[in-house]
Phi, psi and omega in degrees: 000117179302326186289335178288322177302330183239023183305318181292324176292311175311307184301317179300320181294313183296317178300315179290325181289326178290319173297315174298322173297318177295316178299315181301310183291324182293318175306322181291341178262001176292154182311310180248070183305322183298328177290351178263005189310306180300319181301304182302317183297310177296321177305318181290318181293323182291314185297319188288314185290323177298322177287331175292319180290321176299315180298322178283331174287315180303335179255000175073030178303143177292347184262357188299317183300307177305315182294318174297323178298312183294319178303309177306313175305315181285331176295319174296318174293317173293325177289328177294314180296312192294324186290351175285337181263135179282350178304146176301325181290325178288318180289334170288325171298317180303313178300309178296325182290324179295314183298313179302317178298318179297310177302315180296316174296322178297312181304309185295336178277326190271336186295000000 
């Protein structure tokens, strides 16, 4: 079963997507929401990519390795942006993004 082999990466992807969704919505409620535009955009890109990567790994897609490489890149960009902001939701998101990027890189190398 392909999903068992990559379960830790799948879990990290879903956890990251959840944190990114929460961060995006929370950023929209900040005092100066317009200053959070890049963070919100990257959160949305990252959440979508993480879900895509998880679904491809779960079904053993031949494209999972390539998708995970790109997912790591997007997670890294999102994590770097979130880390610039001191709000707790951004800091939690940055950490989830770093974890997911590491897992996706590991998966892409091992696959």
